[in-house]
KOLSE-472074 format. One record per residue (C-alpha): residue in three letters; x, y, z. Coordinates in steps of 0.5 Angstrom, whole numbers. Example, Ala and Ser with C-alpha at 12.3 -4.5 7.8 and 13.67 -1.06 7.14 Angstrom:
<volums>
vogu:x:y:z
ALA:25:-9:16;
SER:27:-2:14;
</volums>
This chain:
<volums>
vogu:x:y:z
MET:-39:120:-154;
LYS:-34:116:-157;
LYS:-35:114:-164;
ILE:-35:107:-166;
LYS:-29:104:-170;
ILE:-31:102:-177;
TYR:-27:96:-179;
SER:-27:93:-186;
ALA:-29:85:-186;
GLU:-21:84:-187;
GLU:-19:88:-181;
ALA:-24:85:-177;
ALA:-22:78:-179;
LEU:-15:80:-176;
LEU:-17:81:-169;
VAL:-18:74:-168;
GLN:-12:71:-165;
ASP:-9:63:-165;
HIS:-12:59:-159;
ASP:-18:64:-158;
THR:-25:62:-157;
VAL:-30:65:-162;
SER:-37:65:-161;
VAL:-42:67:-167;
SER:-50:69:-167;
GLY:-56:67:-171;
PHE:-61:61:-172;
VAL:-61:56:-177;
ALA:-60:60:-184;
CYS:-63:67:-181;
GLY:-59:72:-178;
LEU:-52:70:-180;
PRO:-46:75:-180;
GLU:-44:72:-186;
THR:-39:78:-188;
LEU:-35:76:-182;
THR:-35:69:-182;
THR:-33:69:-190;
ALA:-27:74:-188;
ILE:-24:69:-183;
GLU:-25:63:-187;
LYS:-21:67:-193;
ARG:-16:69:-188;
PHE:-14:62:-186;
VAL:-14:59:-193;
GLU:-10:65:-195;
THR:-5:65:-189;
GLY:-6:59:-185;
ALA:-8:64:-179;
PRO:-11:64:-174;
ARG:-10:57:-171;
ASN:-13:52:-166;
LEU:-19:56:-165;
THR:-25:54:-160;
LEU:-32:55:-163;
LEU:-38:56:-159;
TYR:-45:57:-162;
ALA:-52:56:-159;
ALA:-56:54:-165;
GLY:-55:51:-171;
LEU:-52:56:-176;
GLY:-52:55:-184;
ASN:-55:51:-190;
ARG:-51:45:-191;
ASP:-47:50:-197;
GLY:-41:52:-193;
SER:-45:58:-190;
GLY:-45:59:-182;
VAL:-40:56:-178;
ASP:-38:51:-184;
HIS:-33:57:-185;
PHE:-29:55:-179;
ALA:-29:47:-182;
HIS:-21:47:-184;
GLU:-16:43:-180;
GLY:-12:47:-176;
MET:-16:53:-176;
THR:-21:50:-171;
LYS:-19:45:-165;
ARG:-25:45:-161;
VAL:-33:46:-163;
ILE:-38:47:-157;
GLY:-44:47:-161;
GLY:-52:46:-160;
HIS:-53:43:-167;
TRP:-49:40:-172;
ASN:-53:38:-178;
LEU:-53:45:-182;
ALA:-45:45:-182;
PRO:-43:38:-185;
LYS:-36:40:-187;
LEU:-35:41:-179;
GLY:-39:35:-178;
GLN:-34:31:-182;
LEU:-28:34:-178;
ALA:-31:31:-172;
ILE:-32:24:-175;
ASP:-25:24:-177;
ASN:-23:26:-170;
LYS:-19:32:-173;
ILE:-23:37:-168;
GLU:-25:36:-161;
ALA:-33:36:-161;
TYR:-38:37:-156;
ASN:-46:38:-157;
PHE:-50:41:-152;
PRO:-57:43:-151;
GLN:-58:50:-155;
GLY:-62:53:-150;
THR:-57:51:-144;
LEU:-52:55:-149;
CYS:-56:61:-149;
GLN:-57:61:-142;
LEU:-49:60:-141;
TYR:-48:66:-144;
ARG:-51:70:-139;
ASP:-48:66:-134;
ILE:-41:67:-137;
ALA:-43:75:-137;
ALA:-44:74:-129;
HIS:-38:71:-128;
LYS:-41:65:-125;
ILE:-38:58:-125;
GLY:-43:55:-130;
THR:-50:54:-132;
LEU:-54:49:-127;
THR:-60:46:-129;
HIS:-64:39:-130;
VAL:-64:40:-137;
GLY:-60:34:-140;
LEU:-61:29:-135;
ASN:-61:22:-137;
THR:-59:24:-144;
PHE:-53:23:-148;
VAL:-50:30:-145;
ASP:-51:27:-138;
PRO:-43:25:-136;
ARG:-46:18:-134;
ASN:-47:17:-142;
GLN:-43:21:-146;
GLY:-42:28:-143;
GLY:-44:31:-150;
LYS:-37:28:-153;
LEU:-38:27:-160;
ASN:-32:23:-162;
ASP:-26:19:-159;
ILE:-21:25:-158;
THR:-26:29:-154;
THR:-24:28:-147;
GLU:-25:34:-143;
ASP:-31:34:-138;
LEU:-35:40:-139;
VAL:-41:38:-136;
GLU:-41:35:-129;
LEU:-47:31:-125;
ILE:-48:34:-118;
GLU:-53:33:-113;
ILE:-56:39:-109;
GLY:-62:40:-105;
GLY:-63:32:-106;
LYS:-64:33:-113;
GLU:-59:31:-119;
GLN:-57:37:-123;
LEU:-52:38:-129;
LEU:-47:44:-129;
TYR:-45:46:-136;
LYS:-38:50:-134;
ALA:-37:57:-136;
GLN:-31:59:-140;
PRO:-29:66:-143;
ILE:-30:68:-150;
ASN:-25:72:-153;
ILE:-29:75:-159;
CYS:-36:74:-162;
PHE:-39:76:-169;
ILE:-46:78:-168;
ARG:-51:81:-174;
GLY:-55:87:-173;
THR:-59:91:-178;
TYR:-57:98:-176;
ALA:-51:101:-172;
ASP:-51:109:-170;
GLU:-44:112:-170;
HIS:-43:111:-162;
GLY:-44:103:-164;
ASN:-51:102:-161;
ILE:-54:96:-165;
THR:-61:95:-167;
LEU:-64:88:-170;
GLU:-71:91:-173;
LYS:-70:87:-180;
GLU:-68:80:-177;
VAL:-73:75:-175;
ALA:-71:75:-168;
PRO:-66:78:-163;
PHE:-63:71:-162;
GLU:-58:71:-156;
VAL:-54:77:-158;
THR:-55:81:-152;
SER:-53:76:-148;
LEU:-47:74:-152;
ALA:-45:81:-153;
GLN:-45:81:-145;
ALA:-41:75:-144;
THR:-36:77:-149;
LYS:-35:84:-146;
ASN:-34:81:-139;
SER:-29:76:-141;
GLY:-25:82:-143;
GLY:-26:80:-151;
LYS:-28:84:-157;
VAL:-35:85:-159;
ILE:-35:86:-167;
VAL:-42:87:-170;
GLN:-44:86:-178;
VAL:-49:91:-180;
GLU:-53:94:-186;
SER:-51:101:-185;
VAL:-49:106:-180;
VAL:-54:112:-178;
VAL:-53:119:-174;
GLY:-52:118:-167;
GLY:-58:119:-163;
THR:-63:117:-168;
LEU:-64:110:-166;
ASP:-70:108:-162;
PRO:-67:106:-155;
LYS:-73:101:-154;
LEU:-70:98:-161;
VAL:-63:98:-159;
LYS:-61:91:-157;
ILE:-53:92:-156;
PRO:-51:98:-153;
GLY:-45:102:-156;
VAL:-41:101:-149;
TYR:-41:93:-151;
VAL:-39:94:-158;
ASP:-31:94:-160;
GLY:-33:95:-168;
ILE:-37:94:-173;
VAL:-37:92:-180;
LEU:-41:94:-186;
SER:-44:88:-189;
LYS:-44:86:-197;
GLU:-52:86:-199;
GLU:-51:79:-201;
GLU:-48:77:-194;
HIS:-54:80:-190;
GLN:-60:76:-192;
GLN:-65:76:-187;
CYS:-66:68:-188;
LEU:-61:65:-193;
ASN:-64:64:-200;
ARG:-70:67:-199;
LYS:-73:74:-201;
TYR:-74:79:-195;
ASP:-80:78:-191;
PRO:-83:84:-187;
SER:-88:80:-184;
LEU:-83:76:-181;
SER:-80:82:-177;
GLY:-86:85:-175;
GLU:-86:91:-180;
ILE:-93:89:-183;
ARG:-98:83:-182;
VAL:-101:79:-188;
THR:-107:76:-189;
THR:-107:68:-187;
ASP:-111:66:-193;
SER:-105:68:-198;
ILE:-102:62:-195;
GLY:-104:56:-200;
ALA:-106:49:-197;
LEU:-101:43:-196;
LYS:-101:37:-201;
LEU:-104:31:-198;
ASP:-98:27:-197;
ALA:-95:23:-191;
LYS:-92:29:-187;
LYS:-99:32:-188;
ILE:-102:26:-185;
ILE:-98:26:-179;
ALA:-99:33:-178;
ARG:-107:32:-179;
ARG:-106:27:-173;
ALA:-102:31:-169;
ALA:-107:37:-170;
MET:-112:33:-167;
GLU:-108:34:-160;
LEU:-108:41:-161;
LYS:-113:45:-155;
LYS:-115:52:-154;
ASP:-111:56:-150;
THR:-105:52:-150;
VAL:-98:54:-151;
VAL:-95:50:-157;
ASN:-88:49:-160;
LEU:-86:46:-167;
GLY:-80:43:-169;
ILE:-77:42:-176;
GLY:-79:37:-181;
ALA:-86:34:-180;
PRO:-88:38:-174;
GLU:-87:44:-179;
TYR:-93:42:-182;
VAL:-98:42:-176;
SER:-98:50:-176;
GLY:-100:50:-184;
VAL:-106:44:-182;
ALA:-108:48:-176;
ASN:-109:54:-181;
GLU:-113:50:-186;
GLU:-117:48:-181;
GLY:-119:55:-178;
ILE:-116:53:-171;
GLY:-109:57:-172;
ASP:-111:62:-167;
PHE:-114:57:-162;
MET:-107:56:-159;
THR:-100:60:-159;
LEU:-95:57:-163;
THR:-88:59:-161;
VAL:-81:58:-164;
GLU:-75:57:-159;
VAL:-71:63:-162;
GLY:-76:67:-160;
PRO:-83:68:-164;
VAL:-89:68:-160;
GLY:-96:67:-164;
GLY:-97:67:-171;
ILE:-95:62:-176;
PRO:-88:59:-175;
GLN:-84:58:-182;
GLY:-80:52:-185;
GLY:-74:51:-189;
THR:-69:57:-189;
GLY:-74:61:-186;
PHE:-75:57:-180;
GLY:-74:61:-173;
GLY:-79:66:-176;
SER:-86:67:-175;
ILE:-91:71:-180;
ASN:-95:76:-176;
ALA:-92:74:-169;
ASP:-95:77:-163;
CYS:-88:78:-159;
VAL:-81:76:-161;
LEU:-77:75:-154;
ASP:-69:74:-154;
GLN:-68:67:-154;
PRO:-65:66:-147;
TYR:-72:68:-145;
GLN:-76:63:-149;
PHE:-72:58:-146;
ASP:-73:60:-139;
PHE:-80:59:-140;
TYR:-79:52:-144;
ASP:-75:49:-139;
GLY:-80:51:-133;
GLY:-85:47:-137;
GLY:-89:53:-140;
VAL:-90:49:-146;
ASP:-96:45:-146;
LEU:-96:41:-152;
ALA:-89:40:-156;
PHE:-89:37:-163;
LEU:-82:35:-165;
GLY:-78:30:-170;
LEU:-78:23:-170;
ALA:-71:20:-173;
GLN:-71:14:-168;
ALA:-74:11:-162;
ASP:-74:5:-158;
SER:-77:0:-154;
GLU:-76:4:-148;
GLY:-79:10:-151;
ASN:-72:14:-152;
VAL:-71:18:-158;
ASN:-65:20:-162;
VAL:-65:26:-167;
SER:-57:27:-165;
LYS:-53:22:-168;
PHE:-53:16:-173;
GLY:-47:12:-174;
PRO:-42:17:-177;
ARG:-47:22:-178;
ILE:-47:28:-173;
ALA:-54:32:-173;
GLY:-54:35:-166;
CYS:-59:36:-161;
GLY:-61:44:-162;
GLY:-67:46:-157;
PHE:-70:39:-157;
ILE:-67:37:-150;
ASN:-70:43:-147;
ILE:-76:43:-151;
THR:-78:35:-150;
GLN:-76:34:-143;
ASN:-80:40:-140;
ALA:-86:40:-144;
LYS:-93:38:-141;
LYS:-94:33:-147;
VAL:-90:31:-152;
PHE:-91:28:-159;
PHE:-86:26:-164;
CYS:-88:26:-171;
GLY:-84:23:-177;
THR:-85:17:-182;
PHE:-85:10:-180;
THR:-79:8:-184;
ALA:-74:13:-188;
GLY:-69:12:-194;
GLY:-74:12:-200;
LEU:-81:11:-197;
LYS:-86:13:-202;
THR:-94:13:-200;
ALA:-100:15:-203;
VAL:-107:16:-201;
GLN:-113:13:-204;
ASP:-120:12:-202;
GLY:-119:14:-195;
LYS:-113:9:-194;
ILE:-106:10:-194;
LEU:-102:6:-199;
ILE:-94:4:-198;
THR:-92:4:-205;
LYS:-85:4:-203;
GLU:-82:2:-196;
GLY:-77:6:-193;
ALA:-70:2:-193;
GLN:-68:4:-186;
GLN:-72:2:-179;
LYS:-74:8:-175;
PHE:-76:4:-169;
LEU:-71:0:-166;
GLN:-69:-4:-160;
ALA:-64:1:-157;
VAL:-62:8:-160;
GLU:-55:9:-161;
HIS:-56:16:-158;
ILE:-61:18:-153;
THR:-63:25:-154;
PHE:-70:24:-151;
SER:-70:20:-145;
GLY:-76:15:-144;
THR:-74:13:-137;
TYR:-74:21:-135;
ALA:-81:22:-138;
ASN:-83:16:-134;
LYS:-80:19:-128;
THR:-83:26:-129;
ASN:-90:23:-131;
GLN:-90:26:-138;
PRO:-95:24:-143;
VAL:-91:22:-149;
MET:-94:20:-156;
TYR:-90:18:-163;
ILE:-94:19:-169;
THR:-93:17:-176;
GLU:-97:16:-182;
ARG:-99:9:-181;
ALA:-99:8:-173;
VAL:-99:12:-167;
PHE:-95:10:-161;
GLU:-96:12:-153;
LEU:-90:11:-148;
ARG:-93:8:-141;
LYS:-89:6:-135;
ASP:-88:-1:-138;
GLY:-86:0:-145;
VAL:-89:3:-152;
TYR:-96:1:-154;
LEU:-99:1:-161;
ILE:-105:5:-160;
GLU:-108:7:-167;
VAL:-107:4:-174;
ALA:-108:7:-181;
PRO:-114:5:-185;
GLY:-111:0:-190;
ILE:-105:-2:-186;
ASP:-103:-9:-184;
ILE:-101:-9:-177;
GLN:-96:-15:-177;
THR:-93:-14:-184;
GLN:-93:-6:-185;
ILE:-91:-5:-177;
ILE:-89:-10:-173;
ASP:-84:-14:-178;
LEU:-81:-7:-179;
MET:-79:-6:-172;
GLY:-74:-8:-168;
PHE:-78:-9:-162;
VAL:-85:-12:-161;
PRO:-90:-6:-158;
LYS:-95:-8:-153;
THR:-102:-7:-154;
ASP:-109:-7:-150;
GLY:-112:-12:-155;
GLN:-116:-8:-160;
VAL:-112:-3:-164;
LYS:-116:3:-166;
LEU:-116:6:-173;
MET:-114:13:-174;
ASP:-119:18:-176;
GLU:-121:17:-183;
ARG:-122:24:-184;
ILE:-114:25:-184;
PHE:-114:21:-190;
LYS:-119:25:-194;
ASP:-117:31:-198;
GLU:-122:36:-195;
PRO:-122:40:-189;
MET:-123:35:-183;
GLY:-127:40:-179;
LEU:-123:41:-173;
VAL:-126:48:-172;
LYS:-132:45:-170;
GLU:-129:41:-164;
</volums>
């Protein structure tokens, strides 16, 4: 077998040509090919090339510190970005806000699936995901600024049903990260938190006639890798680059954890209890919705706390927690470790996980709550000039059998305290989150009602429910005045059934709630 070519990072960066479509793998701060992306940025800064790139990526990549896809955030270097999430690359987002680049935001899972359809030379990905949201061409079509005009999503009707077609396009070069390469280019990912979408991305690039470049930790003798662990066969790979240790962290700014890669299992009693604050209160109320033998997805922010609460309550094994990048089972992590799970039972490729999600495989989904409105719509993707992006939010929320949006009632400086079994608002947040109408529809209340999907909105002081005729206030926390601390701080008046129930008093006591007995 032919031996694979080993490039320096600088040589690999020279492979990217003006006007190329470049794709990068990874998930949030995990699995980032930093040696490669750093090298291409360095090349542009020093030489002004390559120029007018199209950047295509599925998940948010970076840590708001210049890492990840922010390496492409230079005027002239990048012409167009098609990304699943933007919040972790603020410099790239600023270019979009300033109309310096064309900018699109599509659902993360759909982009993962698009890689497979590009590999198969299909015209694109046909799906219901995104209907009635901002990616629907009847709304913005996923466009994020004024200079972005080309329609990359098309509304069609097939079999009497509305569908969205996300159009395929060839990929000229991709940057991927692996653990080991053998001398023939076979790639394993055993030290990563997940295999991400690397197989599909490599196939898509190779079948587009493009180049597949993989950053690895080291090269081993051919034939010594376990073939069952090889996620990218050498026939897909055009070259490898040996990484710098500091640019090959399992997760950025986090010590290597073998329990995230499945190499060891740790005892869960080593994980400390969470402080009783607003996020834990939200997670406790959310945890009361957990059921035995269910498949659960947790999002970023307050939802991350749900797994910690479940573990504290001894019900962590009552349900199977999943993360969109691939882990099934175990304890999902937050921060720069988001994407990995301690003691996972299985770790799937990301496109497979989203196939399951899109088909309704998730029983209960707990996602973040940035803005909600009178029709039950939720916005987590764009706020005035700030671009956050949808990530996997649309795939998950649109298809889960029941969805819970979890977040504080207001934002911008909110401070709370828990005292004598009540929550106290010591400083109110400056920004309302419940509005008459959200500016970006990341979740459609109208679509949820069409599909009879149960929806709840859980905050530290109140719980709401979406019904056919609007949003209802169904629970209030002890110590909270409904008029002055809820309704007066909303852009609309929620409906009620008359008497609003008190939230369970156990939520506000700094002791186990006893959910394991229920």
